[in-house]
C-alpha positions in Angstrom: 87.2 77.6 -20.0 88.9 77.0 -23.0 90.4 73.5 -22.7 94.1 73.3 -23.5 94.9 71.7 -26.8 97.3 69.1 -26.7 97.7 68.8 -30.6 101.1 70.6 -30.4 102.5 70.7 -33.8 106.0 71.9 -34.1 106.4 74.1 -37.0 109.8 75.0 -36.7 112.2 74.0 -39.6 114.7 70.6 -39.0 118.0 71.1 -37.9 119.8 71.5 -41.1 122.7 69.1 -40.3 120.0 66.7 -39.1 118.3 66.7 -42.2 121.3 66.6 -44.5 122.3 63.6 -42.5 118.9 62.3 -43.2 118.9 63.0 -46.4 122.3 61.0 -47.1 120.8 58.6 -45.2 117.8 58.0 -47.3 120.0 57.9 -50.4 122.6 55.4 -49.2 118.9 53.0 -49.5 117.9 54.4 -52.3 115.0 56.0 -51.0 113.1 59.4 -51.3 112.1 61.7 -48.5 108.7 60.0 -48.0 110.7 56.5 -48.1 109.6 55.7 -51.7 112.1 54.2 -53.9 114.1 56.9 -55.6 113.2 56.6 -59.6 116.1 55.3 -61.6 118.1 57.7 -63.5 119.0 55.8 -66.1 117.6 52.2 -66.4 118.2 51.3 -69.9 122.1 52.6 -69.0 122.3 49.9 -65.8 120.7 47.3 -68.3 123.2 47.8 -70.8 126.1 47.7 -68.4 124.8 44.9 -66.9 124.5 42.7 -69.9 127.4 43.9 -71.6 129.7 42.7 -68.6 127.7 39.1 -68.7 128.2 38.8 -72.5 131.9 40.0 -72.7 132.6 37.3 -69.9 130.8 34.4 -71.1 132.3 35.3 -74.7 135.6 35.3 -72.8 134.9 31.9 -71.8 135.2 30.3 -75.6 138.3 31.4 -76.3 141.9 30.5 -75.2 143.4 32.8 -72.6 147.2 32.2 -72.3 149.7 30.1 -74.7 152.3 28.3 -72.5 155.8 27.0 -73.3 156.1 23.4 -73.0 159.7 22.0 -73.1 160.2 20.0 -76.2 156.8 20.2 -77.0 154.4 22.1 -79.0 153.1 25.3 -76.9 149.6 24.6 -74.9 146.7 26.6 -74.5 144.6 27.3 -71.4 140.9 28.3 -72.5 139.8 30.5 -70.0 136.9 28.3 -68.9 139.8 26.6 -67.4 141.0 29.0 -65.6 137.9 30.2 -64.3 137.1 26.3 -63.1 141.0 25.9 -61.4 141.7 29.6 -60.4 140.4 29.1 -57.0 143.0 26.3 -56.2 145.8 29.1 -56.7 144.3 31.0 -54.1 146.7 29.8 -51.3 149.9 31.0 -53.2 148.8 34.6 -52.6 149.9 34.2 -49.2 153.1 33.0 -50.3 153.9 35.9 -52.5 152.3 34.1 -55.8 150.3 36.3 -58.0 148.8 33.1 -59.7 145.1 33.4 -58.1 144.9 37.1 -58.1 142.8 36.9 -61.7 140.5 34.7 -60.0 139.5 37.1 -57.0 138.3 39.8 -60.1 135.7 37.0 -61.3 134.5 37.3 -57.4 134.4 41.4 -57.4 132.6 41.2 -60.9 129.6 39.1 -59.3 129.9 41.9 -56.6 129.4 44.4 -59.2 126.9 42.5 -60.9 124.7 42.4 -57.7 125.3 45.7 -56.4 124.3 47.4 -59.7 120.7 45.3 -59.7 120.0 46.6 -56.5 120.8 50.5 -57.4 124.1 50.4 -55.4 126.5 52.3 -57.5 128.8 53.7 -55.5 129.5 50.7 -54.2 129.7 48.4 -57.4 131.9 51.2 -58.6 134.4 50.5 -55.4 134.0 46.8 -55.9 134.8 47.1 -59.8 137.7 49.3 -59.0 139.1 46.2 -56.5 138.0 43.9 -59.5 139.9 46.0 -62.4 143.1 45.8 -59.7 143.2 42.3 -59.4 142.6 41.7 -63.5 146.0 44.4 -64.0 148.1 42.4 -61.6 147.3 39.4 -63.5 149.0 40.7 -66.3 152.1 40.1 -64.5 152.0 36.7 -64.1 154.5 35.1 -66.1 154.1 31.5 -65.5 151.1 29.3 -64.6 151.5 25.9 -62.2 149.5 23.1 -64.4 151.9 20.5 -63.2 151.9 19.6 -59.1 154.9 17.5 -60.0 157.3 20.2 -61.7 158.0 23.5 -62.2 155.5 25.9 -63.7 155.0 26.7 -67.2 156.0 29.6 -68.6 153.6 32.1 -70.5 154.5 32.8 -73.8 151.5 35.2 -74.4 148.1 36.5 -73.5 145.4 35.5 -76.0 142.0 36.8 -76.8 140.1 35.1 -74.1 142.2 36.8 -71.7 141.6 40.5 -73.2 137.8 39.9 -73.4 138.4 39.2 -69.9 140.4 42.3 -69.3 137.9 44.2 -71.2 134.7 42.8 -68.9 136.3 44.2 -65.8 137.2 47.8 -67.5 133.7 48.2 -68.5 132.2 46.8 -64.9 134.3 50.0 -63.6 133.5 52.6 -66.5 130.0 51.7 -66.4 129.7 51.8 -62.6 131.4 54.9 -62.5 129.1 56.4 -64.9 126.1 55.4 -63.6 127.2 56.8 -60.3 128.1 60.2 -61.8 124.2 60.3 -63.3 122.8 59.2 -59.9 124.7 62.1 -58.5 123.8 64.8 -61.1 120.1 63.3 -60.8 120.3 64.0 -56.8 121.8 67.2 -57.1 118.9 68.3 -59.8 116.3 66.8 -57.3 118.0 69.2 -54.3 118.0 72.2 -56.7 114.5 71.6 -57.4 113.2 71.3 -53.7 115.4 74.2 -52.8 113.4 77.3 -51.7 113.2 80.2 -54.1 114.4 83.3 -52.5 
């Protein structure tokens, strides 16, 4: 009598909905179907975006960010590095409706973008960069800066080169992340078309 085989291999196709969810989950962690790291569709572009953001941000630190008015005195200049070091102290003012610290939050978002791009999370990097660009845009609405604890804030006369280089950093982070995300979507779509059965 033939022995019953316990090696019952199921050759039935996977549930397409479950397989699609599985593919999406693997894609979220940058993996292929065999649990290998998915190839980077544009490693050179990713490196350029990351290095470009860092270079623009560092360059902005060497220039003044704002010129402010001082009653009875010559106008003062505030360097970008000074705002970077002191900006965190303005954060509590956000809870009082003041925008002085909103620009500093864009720097935090920029750090998140660089980390997320480094680990190939373009979608999350794009969303983080969008918040960074929003915070940077709101910084344009600031019309004074509190430099004296015992007096009123000084009115801002004009934004300077450092401020615009810093703004450019946030726009590059957003545009570069979105571009890399688009390339990743194209690569995934092409791979899905190649794996699709030909009728």
